[in-house]
N, C-alpha and C positions, 0 to 999 in steps of 0.2 A: 092185914096187910102183912105180907112176908118181907124176911130179911131183907132180899135183895133189892126190893123197890125202897125199903125205909133207908138204906144205905146212899140209893140214886137219890132221893128226896133231899138228904143232908146237903150231897154234892152239889147239888142245883142251888139250894139255898146259900150254902158256901159263896159259890160263884157270884150269886146276884148281890150279896151282901157287900162282896171284894169289890164289884164293878161300880156300886153306888158310892161307896167310899173314896174309891179311886177319882170317879169323874167328878164327885164332890171337890176332892183335893186339887185336881188340876183346875177346875174353875174357881176356887178361891185363890189360888197361887197366879192364875192368869189374869185376875183382876188387880191382885196387888194392892190392898187398901191402905190408905195415906199412913194409917197407924198398924201395923202388925203384931201379933203377940208370937214370941218365937213358941215354937214346940220343941219336945226333946229331941235331939239330934241334929237339929238345924244347923247351920253353919252361916257366916258370913259370906263365903263365896257362894254356898248353893242358895241363899237368898237372893245374892246381887244376879246370879244366872236365870233364876226364875223370873224375876222383877225386871229384867232387862235394864239394870244399871252396873254399879262397879262396888267393890268393896271399899274403896276411896269415898266414893259419892256419898254411901252410908254413914262411914265414920264422921264424914264432915257434916254430915245432916244431924248427927247424934253425939254432940260434944261430951267428951269425955268417956265415949264408948270404946273398950279395949278390944282384942282380938278373940274373944272367947263370950260365945252366947250362952244364955241357960232359958231354961223352959219358964215361961210368964213373963219374961222381958218384953216390953214395949219398944219398937222400932219405928221411927218415923221415916217412911220410903219416899226419897226426894223423885219428884215426876220432871219429865223434859230434861232428862240430863244429857249433856254434848260432851263427849270425850274431849279433854284438853288438846289442843293444837300446838306442839311443840316446834321451834325452828328448826331447821335443817342441820344437819352436821355433816364434817368432812374427815370423820374416824374417831379416834381414842386415843387417848393418854395417859402412861401408868406413871403414877405418883411415885417421885423419888426422892430420898433421903433429902431434908432442907428445904422443900417445895412447901410453899401456901398457894392458896389461890390467887393472891395477888402477885406473887412472882411468874407463876404459870401465865396469867394474862399479860403481864409486862412481856416476857419472852415472845408470846404470840402475837404482841401488839393489837390486843383485844383488851375488854374490861372483865372484871368479875361479876358483873351483872349478866354479861352475856354469856360467860360460862354457866351462871347457876339457872340461865334461862333453860339450857339443854341437858341441865342435869337435875331434875326434880326431885331426885332421890338424895341429894344433898341439902339434910335439914339445919345443918349449922355451917356457915359457909369457913369458920375458924377451926373446923373440926375435919381435918382430911388426914389420911394415913399412907405410909409407905406401901406400895403394891396395888393400890386401889386403881381402878380402871375408872375414867371419866369420861365424857363425851367431849368433843372438840366444836365448837361452831362453824357451820361452812366457810371455807375459805380462810381457816386460820390454821397455820402449822405452827405446834409450839416445838422449839428445839429442846434438846436436853440440857440440864443445868452445867455450868462451868464452874470449875473449880478455880477461883481467883488466887494468886499468892498473898501471902501477908504484906503489909505495906513494910517500908523498909524502916529501921530504928528511928525515931523522932531526934531533931537536931544533928542530922547528919548531912552534912554539905553534899552537894552534888559533884561526883568525881569529872574531872576534866573531861573535856571531849563531849559531855552529855549536850544535846541539842535543847533549847527550850523554844517555845513557840509563845505568842501574845495572846491574850484575851482581856475582854473587858468585862466587868461586872455589870449584868444588866438588871439587876432588882433592886428598885428602889427604896428598900430598906438598907440596902448594904449585907454585907454577909461577914463573917469571921473567917480569920485564919487559925487553925487550930494546931497543936503538937502532933497528933496522929486522927485519923479518921474518929469523929466524934469525941476527941481529946479536950483538953482545956484549950482556952482562946488564949492565943498569942496577940494577936492584933486586929483591926476592922479591914474591911476591904469595902470602900465605898462605891454608892454607885457611880459608873462612868469611869471608876480609875481602871488602870492597866497594869496587868501581872504578867509574868511570865512561867509557865508551867510548863512541866515536862510531859509530853506525850504517852511516853512508855511508863507513865506512872498510873494509869488509871486504875482504879480499885472499888470493888462492888463491896460494900459490908454487908452483913445479916440482915439489915432491913431493907436490902436492895437500893439503897443510896449510892450514887457514884460519886467519888473524890478522886481528886489528883494533887500532885506534889506541886507546890508554885516556891519560886524565890521570894524572899523576905529582905528589901534592901530598903534602907538599911537594917540590920539583924534588930530584931525585938527579943527582949527579955532572953537574950541569949541564944536565939535561935536564927539560923539564916534561911531555913527553909521549913515550910508548913504543908497544912492539907486545906483544901478549899472544896466545899460542896457545891458540886455542879449541875447536879440533877437529883430530885428526892425519889422516893418509892412511887409516887403519885404521877411521875411524868413531868414534873416541873424543872424548866431549864433555868440557872441563874447567871449563867454567862452567854457572853457573844464573842466566837462563834459557840453552838451548843455541842458540847462533849456528849459522846456516847460511846459504850465499851467497844 
């Protein structure tokens, strides 16, 4: 056999071997057994693409699985995977300083669970950061946060000429009048009692609770005015009429 024919035989043999292994590999991948042994060079995204599933589905089916694979590792390949259907959105919102999901939900008149439903990337509802872009549920508009002025000093009688309005305590357990929002208790405001409050004094604290300044008559513990909680961070009202910022 001359040298030329010898090299031709080597080339043909190499092509046949390559074709055999390539075909076998394709067939193996196309079948995607329930339990797959990771080969050198495999990646999660590559396995997911070849098996017609997703990285998240493989990780969910293999608890404790990290993002890196190693040769010889056994993977369970889920079957019948259906991509999750997420609710529609109406845009995005950029997280601002002082924001929490609760505050964002309150301003958008929606719920934290509705926001989480369109933001599957948020694994910890208590952990969001300034500048983070989150999806907004369909039909929801989230206005930017408002910087509210600090409350006036306690025990400061209202200046003459201030107008006051009347409210009733509509909470069966009664409420407390405090020296300042969240401050020391001065007096009790029983259910069905009437109080006068200053509409221009509405204040929202860091926990997203709404307070108003009320008259105390007769004065209690030396205070002629105090602060009353009228709405909590969960949207519960304690007065009639309901008072909003």
